N, C-alpha and C positions, 0 to 999 in steps of 0.2 A: 671542246669541253674536256675530253680525255687528256689532251695536251696540258691544259691548265692544272688538272689534278696531279699529273705526274710531276710537273714543275714545282708545285706546292710541296709535294712529298720530299723532293730532292732538297728543297730549301730547309725543310725541317730537319732532315738528316744531317746536313752540313752544320746547321745551327747547333744541333746537339753535340756534334763532334768538337765544336769550338767553344762550348759552354765553359765559362771560367771554373777551374778546378777549386778555387777558393769558395765558390758557392756550392759546388757539389759536395764539398766536405771531405773528400778523400782523394789523395794524390798517390797513385801507385808508385811513383818515382820518388816520393818523399816519405821516409819512414820516421820523421821526427815526431809525428803525432802518436805513433803507436809503438815505437821501438822500446821506449822506457817501460811501459806496462807489460809488453811482451817479454822483455828480458827479465823483469822482476818475477813474472809468473813462472817462466821456465826455470829461473833460479830457485824459487821457492819449492817447486815440485821436484827438483833434482834430488835423488836419494843421497847424493854426496853431501847436501846441505844438512840433512838430518844426521848423518854420520859425524860430520864436523861439529854439529851442535852438541851431540851426546859426548863427544870427545872433550869439548870445552867444559861441560859440566863435570865430567869425570876428573879432568886435570885440576880444575879450580875449586870444586865444591865437595868432592867425595871424601876428602880427609876428615871433614866434620859431619857431612850428611851421607851416611852409608846407605846400603840397600834396605836396611831394616830399622834404622834409628837416626836421630839427629836433633840438634837444637830446635826448640819450638815445634817439635813433632814433624819436621820436614825431613823426609828420607825418600829413598827409591828414585833418585834422579837419573838412573840409567834405565828405568822402566817407563816407556812412553805411556803405556796403559795406565800405570799407577798415577803418573803426573796428571793425566787427563781426568781419571776417575776421582782423584782427590781435589781437583779444581786448581792445581798449581799452574796449569796452562790451559788456556781456552783457545782451541784451534781456530785460526782465522782472526784472532783478536789479541795480538801481542801486548798492546798497550793496556788491556784489561786483565792480563794474566798476572796474578800475584807474584809468581816466580820472576817473570821478566821485569816487573815494576821494581822489585827489590834490586835486581841487577842494574837496571837502568838508572836508578837514583844512587847507585854506588853503596847501598847498604849491604850488599852481598856480592862477593865475599868481603867480610869486614876488613877494612884497611888495605885491601888489595883489589881495587876496582878493575873490571875487565877493560881491555882495550876497545876502542870504538869499533874496530873491525869485528871483534868477537861479538859485541852487542848486536851489530847489524846482521851477523850470521844467525844469531838466535831469533832476531826479529823476523827475518825472511822465512826461517823454518816454521815458526809458530803461525805467521800470517798465511803461509802456504798450506797449512793443515798437515800435521804429522801423518806420515804415510803408514805407520805401523800400529795404528790404533786398532785394537781388537775388541770384540764384545766382552763385557765383564764376565769373569769366570763364574761358574756355578758354585755357590757357597754351600758347603756341606753343613749338615746339622751338627750340634755339639757332639764331640767325640774325644776320647782320651788319647789324642795323637799329638805329636810335637807340632806338626804343620798347623793343626787347628789352634792349638794354644799359642803358637807364635803369631798367627794372624789376628787372633781375637783377645789375647791376654798379654803375652810378653811384649809384642810390638806396640800396641796402642796404650797399654797401661804401665809398662815398666821401662822399655828401652829408650824412651825419650830422655830419661835421666841417667839410666844405667846402661852404658854402651862401651864398646872397646875404646880404651884410652881415657875413659871417664867412669871409673868403677867406684861409684859412691858406696861406702860401706864395704868395699872390697869385692863387690859383685857387679856383674854385667849380664844383661839378658837379651843381647842382640844376636847371638849365635848359639847353636846347639852346644858347642864346647863350653861356652861361658855359662850357660844355664846349668850344665851338669855340675859345676862347682858348688852349686847351692842344693845339690841332690844327694841323698843318702839312700842308695838302692837297698842296702841291707836292712835299714830301719826307715821306711818311707815316712812314717808319722813324725820322725825327728828331723826330716829334711828342712833346712832353712827356708827353702822356697815355699814349702807347705805351711810351716809354723807362722811365718810372717804374713802370709796371705790369710790364714785362718784367724789370726789375732786382729787383723785389720791394721797392722803397722804399715803395710805396703799394699797398694799405693798410699801415699800420705792421706790423712783424713780430709784434707782440703780438696782432694781429687775424687772422682767417682770410684767407689769401691767395687771389688769383685763380688759377683753374686755367689750365693752358696753353691749353685751348680758349677760355676767355674772353679771354685776352690776344691770341690769334690772331684772334678775332672783332673786337676793337677795331681791330687793324691792317687787317683786311679791310674794315671799315666805313669807315675813313679812306681807303683806296685807292679805294673806290667813290665817293668824293666827300664823305664825312661828311654824308650827307643827313639831313634831319629827317623820317625815314620810320618 
């Protein structure tokens, strides 16, 4: 009886060793089934891919889309956090990311489509999940500082039309230096920045207007010296 049991066990062991690998579903000597996905994953997670992607956006897009302004309100293409927070890119979903879709269909950059290799680099980066995504910053309450006004007034309400190289009416509001050109520190109430905001001339009446609180913050900021704070 014992001899029969031992013989049966040996047969089962040998049978398992010779079991067809095609049925097992995994062949350690054949990487054709997993090499592609493995390579794609390691490529997407490689920090160099993110660096290369940001370099592509800088070289091909930053002349129009700066860190603070750009056509159609698209800006900040060197800030991964901003691109994610604003919905320009959806980590893990390149084909659903508005920024990549515009690049993929050759709408951006206008008249100068990216090379296929550049598009694939961006696709791999977005699908792999940007590695430098940080938690959203703490938003400070309304305060008469340039940083607050830039984030809540100049950037979203002014700089999409008035930016470096595109100074409608002779003014731009995408940088501190540009904003100062519309400021009169000695006579704050006479500052162009304040008078056009108070009168409702800017932003255009077809766009959301500044609140009275925002207008007062502009005046208070100028009265305190229009500092770069």
